[in-house]
Each structure stands twice: as C-alpha cells, then as structure tokens.
C-alpha positions in Angstrom: 27.3 -41.4 -5.5 27.2 -38.9 -2.7 24.2 -36.7 -2.6 22.0 -34.8 0.0 18.8 -36.6 0.8 15.8 -35.6 3.0 17.1 -32.1 3.9 15.3 -29.6 1.7 12.0 -31.0 0.6 9.0 -32.7 2.2 5.8 -34.1 0.7 3.5 -31.2 1.7 5.8 -28.6 0.1 6.4 -30.7 -3.0 2.6 -31.2 -3.5 2.0 -27.5 -3.0 4.6 -26.7 -5.7 2.9 -29.1 -8.1 -0.2 -26.8 -8.0 1.8 -23.7 -8.8 2.9 -22.4 -12.2 6.4 -21.7 -13.5 7.6 -18.3 -12.3 10.7 -16.5 -11.0 10.7 -18.9 -8.0 9.7 -22.2 -9.7 10.5 -24.2 -12.8 9.8 -27.8 -14.1 12.0 -30.1 -16.1 10.8 -33.3 -17.7 14.3 -34.7 -17.9 17.5 -34.4 -16.0 20.1 -31.8 -17.1 23.1 -33.1 -19.1 26.0 -32.8 -16.7 28.2 -35.9 -16.3 30.5 -36.2 -19.4 28.5 -33.4 -21.0 29.9 -30.6 -23.2 30.2 -27.0 -22.1 27.2 -26.1 -24.3 25.1 -28.8 -22.6 26.2 -27.8 -19.1 25.5 -24.1 -19.8 21.8 -24.9 -19.8 21.9 -25.9 -16.2 24.3 -23.0 -15.4 21.9 -20.6 -17.1 18.9 -21.6 -15.0 20.8 -21.5 -11.7 22.2 -18.0 -12.4 18.9 -16.8 -13.6 17.2 -17.8 -10.4 20.0 -16.5 -8.3 19.8 -13.0 -9.9 15.9 -12.9 -10.1 13.9 -10.4 -8.2 12.2 -12.6 -5.5 11.7 -12.8 -1.8 11.6 -16.6 -1.3 13.5 -19.7 -2.2 13.4 -20.9 -5.8 13.0 -24.5 -6.9 13.7 -26.5 -10.0 11.7 -29.8 -10.0 13.4 -32.3 -12.3 11.4 -35.2 -13.6 8.2 -33.2 -13.5 6.1 -32.0 -16.5 4.4 -28.6 -16.3 0.7 -28.8 -16.9 -1.2 -25.6 -17.7 -4.4 -25.2 -15.7 -3.8 -28.2 -13.4 -1.2 -29.9 -11.2 2.1 -30.7 -12.8 2.7 -34.4 -13.6 5.4 -36.3 -11.8 7.3 -38.4 -14.4 10.3 -39.3 -12.3 13.9 -39.9 -13.3 16.2 -42.9 -13.0 18.1 -43.2 -9.7 21.4 -43.2 -11.5 20.6 -39.9 -13.2 20.7 -37.9 -10.0 23.4 -35.2 -9.9 26.1 -35.2 -7.3 25.6 -32.1 -5.1 29.3 -31.6 -4.4 30.4 -31.8 -8.0 27.6 -29.4 -9.0 28.7 -26.9 -6.4 32.3 -27.0 -7.5 31.3 -26.6 -11.2 29.1 -23.5 -10.6 31.1 -21.7 -7.9 34.4 -22.1 -9.7 32.9 -20.1 -12.6 31.1 -17.3 -10.7 32.4 -14.1 -9.3 31.0 -15.0 -5.9 29.4 -18.2 -4.5 25.8 -19.1 -5.4 23.9 -20.5 -2.4 22.0 -23.6 -3.8 21.6 -27.3 -3.1 20.7 -30.4 -5.0 18.5 -33.1 -3.4 17.3 -36.5 -4.5 13.6 -36.8 -3.5 11.3 -39.7 -3.5 7.6 -39.3 -4.2 5.0 -42.0 -4.9 7.8 -44.6 -5.7 9.3 -42.1 -8.2 12.6 -40.3 -8.0 12.7 -36.5 -8.5 15.6 -34.1 -8.6 15.3 -30.9 -6.6 17.5 -27.8 -7.0 16.8 -25.2 -4.4 18.3 -21.7 -4.8 18.4 -19.8 -1.5 16.5 -16.6 -1.0 19.5 -14.5 0.1 22.2 -14.0 -2.6 24.9 -11.4 -3.0 23.8 -10.1 -6.4 24.6 -9.5 -9.2 26.3 -12.9 -9.9 28.1 -13.4 -13.2 30.7 -15.7 -14.9 34.4 -15.1 -14.7 34.9 -16.8 -18.0 32.8 -18.1 -20.9 31.1 -21.4 -20.6 29.3 -22.8 -23.6 26.6 -20.4 -24.7 27.1 -18.1 -21.8 29.5 -15.2 -21.8 31.6 -13.9 -19.0 30.6 -10.8 -17.1 27.1 -11.0 -18.5 24.4 -11.0 -15.8 21.6 -13.5 -16.6 18.3 -13.0 -14.8 15.1 -15.0 -14.8 12.1 -12.9 -15.8 8.7 -14.5 -15.1 8.9 -18.1 -16.3 12.1 -18.2 -18.3 15.7 -17.0 -18.5 16.6 -15.6 -22.0 20.4 -15.9 -22.5 20.2 -13.4 -25.4 18.8 -10.7 -23.1 21.1 -10.3 -20.1 20.3 -7.8 -17.3 20.1 -4.2 -18.3 21.9 -1.4 -16.4 18.7 -0.5 -14.7 18.1 -4.1 -13.5 21.7 -4.3 -12.2 21.2 -1.1 -10.3 18.0 -2.6 -8.7 19.9 -5.7 -7.7 22.6 -3.7 -6.0 20.0 -1.5 -4.4 18.1 -4.5 -3.1 21.1 -5.7 -1.1 20.8 -2.7 1.1 17.0 -2.6 1.5 15.0 -4.6 4.0 12.5 -6.9 2.3 8.9 -6.2 3.2 7.4 -8.4 5.8 3.8 -9.5 5.2 1.8 -11.5 7.7 -1.2 -13.6 6.9 -3.0 -15.0 10.0 -6.4 -16.3 11.0 -8.9 -13.8 12.3 -11.8 -14.0 14.7 -15.0 -14.4 12.6 -16.9 -11.8 14.6 -14.1 -9.3 15.2 -10.9 -8.0 13.6 -8.7 -9.7 16.3 -5.9 -12.0 15.0 -5.8 -15.6 16.2 -2.3 -16.4 15.0 -1.0 -18.6 12.2 -2.9 -21.7 13.4 -6.4 -22.5 14.6 -8.3 -25.7 15.3 -12.0 -26.4 15.4 -14.4 -29.3 15.8 -16.8 -30.3 13.0 -19.6 -32.9 13.3 -20.6 -35.2 10.5 -24.3 -36.2 11.0 -25.9 -39.2 9.4 -28.7 -37.9 7.2 -31.7 -40.0 6.5 -33.1 -39.8 2.9 -35.0 -36.5 2.7 -38.1 -38.3 1.2 -38.4 -40.3 4.5 -38.7 -37.1 6.6 -42.4 -36.2 7.1 -43.7 -32.9 5.7 -45.2 -30.2 7.8 -49.0 -30.2 8.0 -51.5 -27.7 9.3 -52.9 -28.5 12.7 -56.6 -29.1 12.7 -57.3 -26.0 14.9 -55.3 -23.8 12.5 -57.3 -24.7 9.4 -59.1 -21.6 8.0 -62.8 -21.2 8.6 -64.3 -20.5 5.2 -67.8 -19.0 4.9 -69.5 -17.2 2.2 -68.7 -13.5 2.5 -66.3 -14.0 5.5 -62.5 -14.0 5.4 -60.4 -17.0 6.5 -59.5 -16.9 10.2 -56.3 -17.9 12.1 -54.1 -17.9 9.0 -52.1 -15.1 7.6 -53.5 -14.7 4.1 -50.1 -13.4 2.8 -48.2 -16.6 3.6 -48.4 -20.3 2.8 -47.3 -23.3 4.7 -43.8 -24.6 4.0 -44.5 -28.3 3.6 -40.7 -29.0 3.3 -39.9 -27.3 6.5 -38.6 -30.4 8.3 -36.5 -31.5 5.3 -35.0 -28.0 5.1 -34.4 -27.9 8.8 -32.5 -31.3 8.7 -30.3 -30.1 5.8 -29.6 -26.8 7.5 -28.6 -28.5 10.7 -26.4 -31.0 8.9 -24.5 -28.2 7.0 -24.3 -26.0 10.1 -22.5 -28.6 12.1 -20.2 -29.6 9.3 -19.0 -26.4 7.7 -16.9 -23.9 9.6 -16.5 -20.1 9.0 -12.9 -18.9 8.2 -11.6 -15.4 8.1 -8.1 -14.2 7.5 -6.2 -11.0 8.3 -3.3 -9.6 6.1 -0.9 -7.1 7.6 2.1 -5.2 6.3 4.6 -5.0 9.1 7.5 -3.1 7.6 6.9 -1.2 4.3 4.1 0.2 2.2 2.7 -2.3 -0.4 0.4 -1.6 -3.3 -2.2 -3.9 -4.8 -1.7 -6.6 -2.3 -3.4 -9.9 -3.0 -3.3 -13.1 -0.8 -3.8 -16.4 -2.6 -4.4 -19.7 -1.0 -4.6 -23.1 -2.7 -6.7 -25.9 -1.2 -6.2 -29.2 -3.2 -9.3 -31.3 -3.7 -7.5 -34.6 -3.1 -7.7 -33.9 0.7 -11.5 -34.0 0.1 -11.9 -30.4 1.1 -14.6 -28.0 -0.1 -14.6 -24.2 0.1 -17.8 -22.2 -0.4 -19.2 -18.7 -0.2 -21.6 -18.0 2.8 -24.4 -17.5 0.2 -24.0 -21.1 -0.9 -25.0 -22.4 2.5 -28.7 -23.0 3.4 -30.5 -20.3 5.4 -32.6 -21.2 8.5 -35.9 -22.4 7.1 -39.3 -20.9 8.0 -42.5 -22.6 8.7 -44.4 -20.2 6.5 -43.3 -18.6 3.3 -44.4 -15.4 1.6 -46.9 -16.0 -1.2 -45.3 -13.1 -3.0 -41.8 -14.6 -2.8 -41.9 -18.4 -2.9 -38.2 -18.6 -3.8 -37.1 -17.5 -0.3 -34.6 -20.3 0.1 -32.9 -20.2 -3.3 -29.2 -19.3 -3.1 -28.1 -15.8 -4.1 -25.0 -15.2 -6.2 -22.1 -13.7 -4.3 -22.2 -9.9 -4.3 -19.9 -8.1 -6.9 -17.8 -5.8 -4.8 -14.4 -4.2 -5.0 -13.5 -3.4 -1.4 -10.5 -4.5 0.6 -10.9 -8.0 2.0 -13.1 -9.2 -0.8 -12.9 -13.0 -1.3 -13.0 -14.7 -4.7 -13.2 -18.6 -4.9 -12.1 -20.3 -8.1 -12.5 -24.0 -8.4 -11.5 -26.7 -10.8 -11.1 -30.5 -10.6 -7.8 -30.3 -8.7 -8.0 -27.3 -6.3 -9.9 -24.5 -4.8 -8.1 -21.1 -5.1 -9.1 -18.5 -2.6 -8.0 -14.9 -3.6 -8.2 -12.0 -1.1 -7.8 -8.5 -2.6 -6.3 -6.3 0.1 -5.7 -3.1 -1.8 -2.9 -0.8 -0.7 -1.3 -1.5 2.7 0.6 1.0 4.8 3.0 -0.2 7.5 0.9 -1.6 10.4 -2.3 -1.5 8.5 -4.4 -4.7 8.6 -7.2 -5.9 6.3 -9.6 -8.7 7.3 -11.1 -10.8 4.7 -14.7 -11.6 4.1 -15.9 -14.8 5.7 -15.8 -18.0 3.7 -16.6 -21.6 4.7 -14.5 -24.7 4.5 -15.2 -28.4 5.3 -13.0 -31.5 5.1 
C-alpha cells in the first residue's frame, strides 16, 4: 500500500496535540474511518469531517488523529490501529477532490508512536473557500457547505448565508499576525523566540543536620531588676532556623529561573487576546508563581509578625500581562491575559518561574 510517512508529524507536535481538546483545528477518532469497500453512507462520514475542517474559520492547520481516544481533562489516550487499516493517501485524494468544486489541500500520514500505529489527516491552513460537493454522496448533499463549528460538524446544519459571506470575505483579508517571544525579566525588551539558561542542582543535606542559629555570648541580654535588656532589640527574636532557611533559599535560587513573555500584534487590532502555554509534567518540569518561592531569610524576626516567611497567595489582579497557572497531574497551563492589542502594541507578562 502506498502512503506518505514521516512528512507531516513529529513526536513533539503529536504529544502537544494529545494535551489539547477537540476544536475547529483538532479531532480524535478511536477507530479508522470506513473507506475501502465501504458504502457511500460510510464514506460520507470521512468526507464530512474533511469538508468541515476545510471550511472552518481557523488560522492554522487542522488535524484528525485516528486511533486516539479523547479524554476530558487530561491527555488523550493513544489506542492505535492495525497497520493494514491505514488509508492510501492517493486514493483518498482522488475520492475527495473528484467530488468537490475545487481541490481540498490535505494529506494522510501513517505515524508510529510508542510502538503503536496512528493515522493522521492534516488539512492545510490555506483553502479556497467555500468548498462544496458537486453531487450527492451518502448523507451529504451537493452544493451544501458543511463547516466545523467548535468540536463537531453537524451535517443537518450547513453554513448559513452569513457564514458563506465571511468565508468569501476572509479570502481577501490578511490574517492577523501575532508574535509571542521571550522578554528580558527586568525590562520590556524582546529576546526572540528562543532563550537558554543555566540552572544548578545542589545536593541538599537533610535540614535537621544543619545547625540552628544561636546567640553569641556577648549578645545575651543583661537582665537586672528595674533595668531593660541591653544589646538586643526587644521587638525582635532570634530566627533559630536561619541557616536551614538560607540553605533552602540558595537551593531554590540556583535551580528555578524567571521567565517573562511578550505578546505583540503585528498587523491588525485584536480584542481579548490570551496566550496559553502547555508544559507537560512528564518532562519533569514545574511552573510556579514568584510568591511560591522562599524569600531571603532574616537572622531576626519581628515578634509582632512571626509568620514572616509564610508564602503569600498570588495577587488577584485584572491587568494586561497577568499570569494564571493551572496545574493537574498531566500538565501545567500558563495563561496570559493581554487585553486588547492595537497593531504594534506589546504586552509583557508578569514573571513566573520554571524548573526542569
């Protein structure tokens, strides 16, 4: 069987897609579509999905992952399909494009992941829309424009006149260009799409083996009847855990690194912009707020506020650049609210920390 292999997908992109939810750019199928020796009704299910993605309002490639089960709230599960169940790309291209008013730009690929076979259908970003059938095929009618809305394509609700007008209008408009880059932690300067840093992992002795801080003999207060203590600030107390806290502070300081991002609209105005980054936990990464890191310890603590070193919850704010970190067992999700962006306007995120 002739099929395209190793051209469209790589492991990093595939793993990233597993952490995303079904949308107008992504879908999951537990089993292979019926195609070889299938009826028109069975083939129309595959045709419906390809047409729906081709006509969808999107600004990136769309993917159908076959042999993958969608899991709500977690990464999708790779079930795999039999090698003989892969579709032939050439036959699939002929079937679809012989039925449509103009060619659909898509490809089928056989992809191997963890000793399992997965089918990948990629629908290119740039399509000459609207695309419709020249004749009926199974459950689909000719000259009806099927479009994917959100996570599904409803064959009983083809595109409306307004949606068709937007498709035609979109062919003459330049898609907005958004840039997300790393930013200098201290300034608003962009550092580009890649950065590198050095982190140091220190061997920490058990904290109970680190000696506590003690008063020096010459610093002990002189107590006499009717006289105040000398040499010691009466409003503070000795932090006996100072050395343990200092060791922990230095350990974290050398390991975690501050990150800041800058988001810029380079072509058009955009409203309610939000950048979202996914960091999978399987790479042993951790993402935290600055307030979750230990502060430099003090030798003496205020008697009035003995909880000086307790962590403070992140501030509740609603300003451009605000960072929200959401975590579950499979991933960290970093959300950056940027507000409205005019062409050329840049928004720098708050600082967050990451360690691998």
